[in-house]
C-alpha positions in Angstrom: -13.9 -37.0 -60.0 -15.6 -33.8 -60.3 -18.0 -34.4 -57.2 -15.2 -36.0 -55.1 -13.6 -32.2 -55.5 -16.5 -30.3 -54.8 -17.2 -32.6 -51.1 -13.6 -32.3 -50.1 -13.7 -28.2 -50.3 -17.1 -28.1 -49.5 -16.4 -30.0 -46.3 -12.6 -27.7 -46.6 -15.0 -24.7 -45.9 -17.1 -26.5 -43.3 -14.4 -27.1 -41.3 -12.4 -23.9 -41.2 -15.7 -22.2 -40.6 -16.2 -23.7 -37.3 -12.7 -23.5 -36.5 -13.0 -19.6 -36.8 -16.3 -19.9 -34.9 -15.2 -21.7 -32.0 -12.1 -19.0 -32.3 -13.4 -16.2 -32.5 -16.0 -17.3 -29.7 -13.6 -18.3 -27.1 -12.0 -14.7 -27.6 -15.0 -12.9 -27.3 -16.1 -11.8 -23.5 -19.4 -10.9 -21.9 -20.0 -7.9 -21.5 -18.8 -6.8 -17.5 -21.8 -5.9 -15.2 -21.5 -3.4 -12.7 -21.9 -5.9 -9.9 -18.7 -7.2 -11.6 -16.8 -4.3 -11.3 -17.2 -4.0 -7.7 -15.7 -7.2 -7.1 -12.4 -6.8 -9.5 -11.6 -3.9 -6.6 -8.8 -4.8 -4.4 -10.7 -5.9 -1.0 -10.7 -4.0 1.8 -7.4 -4.7 4.3 -7.9 -6.9 7.2 -7.1 -5.0 10.0 -5.2 -6.2 12.5 -6.9 -6.5 16.3 -4.6 -4.4 18.5 -4.9 -2.8 21.8 -2.9 0.1 23.9 -0.9 -3.0 25.4 0.2 -4.1 22.0 1.5 -0.3 20.8 4.2 -0.4 23.5 6.0 -2.6 20.8 6.5 0.6 18.5 7.9 2.8 21.3 11.4 2.5 19.2 10.1 4.9 16.9 9.8 7.6 19.2 12.1 10.6 18.5 13.1 12.7 15.7 14.5 11.4 12.6 16.3 13.0 9.7 14.7 10.8 6.2 16.7 10.4 3.3 15.7 8.5 -0.3 16.0 8.2 -3.7 16.0 11.6 -5.5 15.0 13.0 -2.3 16.1 15.9 -0.4 16.5 14.8 3.1 13.1 15.7 6.0 12.7 15.5 9.4 10.0 13.9 11.7 9.0 14.0 15.0 7.4 10.8 16.3 5.9 10.8 19.8 3.1 9.0 21.7 0.6 11.7 23.2 -0.8 8.6 25.0 -1.3 5.0 25.0 -3.2 4.9 22.0 -2.3 7.5 20.1 1.3 8.4 17.5 1.3 12.1 16.6 4.0 12.7 13.9 5.3 15.9 13.2 6.8 17.2 9.1 9.3 19.7 10.8 10.3 22.0 8.3 14.3 21.8 8.5 17.5 20.5 10.9 16.7 23.0 13.6 13.2 20.8 14.4 11.9 24.4 16.1 9.1 24.3 13.0 5.9 22.0 12.3 4.9 22.1 9.0 2.0 19.5 9.4 0.8 16.7 12.0 -0.4 13.3 11.5 -2.4 10.8 14.2 -2.3 7.3 14.1 -5.4 6.3 16.5 -6.2 3.6 18.2 -10.5 2.9 18.0 -12.4 0.1 18.6 -9.3 -1.9 18.3 -8.0 -1.0 15.4 -4.6 1.3 14.8 -4.6 3.6 11.9 -4.8 7.1 10.4 -6.9 9.0 8.4 -10.3 8.4 7.4 -12.0 6.1 4.9 -10.5 7.0 1.3 -7.8 8.5 2.3 -6.6 6.3 5.9 -5.1 3.5 6.4 -4.9 0.7 9.2 -2.3 -1.5 10.9 -3.1 -5.1 9.5 0.6 -6.5 11.1 2.5 -5.1 14.1 5.3 -7.3 16.3 8.6 -5.8 17.9 10.4 -4.4 15.0 7.7 -3.2 12.9 4.1 -1.8 11.8 2.6 -2.4 8.3 -0.2 -0.2 7.6 -2.5 -0.9 4.3 -5.3 2.0 2.7 -8.2 1.7 3.7 -9.3 3.2 0.0 -6.5 4.5 -2.4 -3.3 5.1 -1.7 -0.5 2.9 -0.8 0.5 0.4 2.1 3.7 1.7 4.1 5.6 -0.3 6.5 8.1 1.2 9.3 10.8 -1.4 9.9 13.4 -1.1 12.7 16.8 -1.5 11.9 18.9 -0.6 15.2 17.9 1.6 18.5 18.9 4.7 15.9 17.5 3.9 12.3 14.5 2.0 10.6 13.3 2.1 7.1 10.0 3.1 6.0 8.6 0.9 2.9 5.9 2.4 1.0 4.7 0.1 -1.9 2.0 1.0 -5.0 0.8 0.5 -7.8 1.0 3.0 -10.9 -1.6 4.3 -13.5 -0.3 1.2 -15.6 -0.8 -1.4 -13.2 2.9 -1.7 -12.3 4.0 -2.1 -8.9 6.2 0.3 -7.2 7.9 0.9 -3.8 10.0 3.7 -2.7 12.4 2.8 0.5 13.4 5.4 3.3 16.3 5.3 5.7 15.3 7.0 8.6 18.0 8.0 11.4 18.0 9.1 14.5 18.6 13.1 15.5 20.3 14.2 18.9 17.7 15.7 21.0 18.1 19.3 20.6 20.7 21.2 23.2 19.2 23.5 25.2 
């Protein structure tokens, strides 16, 4: 009987050891090689092929706008097509619309419409009669300009915070009357 007890004890120890080795082996992951790290980065955006005629769909955005959003003081911007392939966005100091504090340019180049370059740029990935969507070329946020009516539209910004959580901010834009001369 003593021998049966020893065999039983030995088989329990061996079975437990095998289970433990199997579990710890599955929980362990192989070290990530540099080539694997690069493949985990977010993919490059797929730019939409756009021509100057397509950009006429975006003419609704031309004008001066007052923007508001959560925890955001009102801000003022002017959108205008400088030519058939360049949209200029001016940030204005206040509701008088008299002082430009910043200028951004969205340009059509090689069939793609966007702003900035490389890590700080964005490119259009969708365009229709009522909206345009931009994705970042590097770090940054995606954003969509969505027409609500002739006199209002919404800017929707999406990004991932440092903890990896998705975030969204929405700005409501209302058309301002042209300044009186």
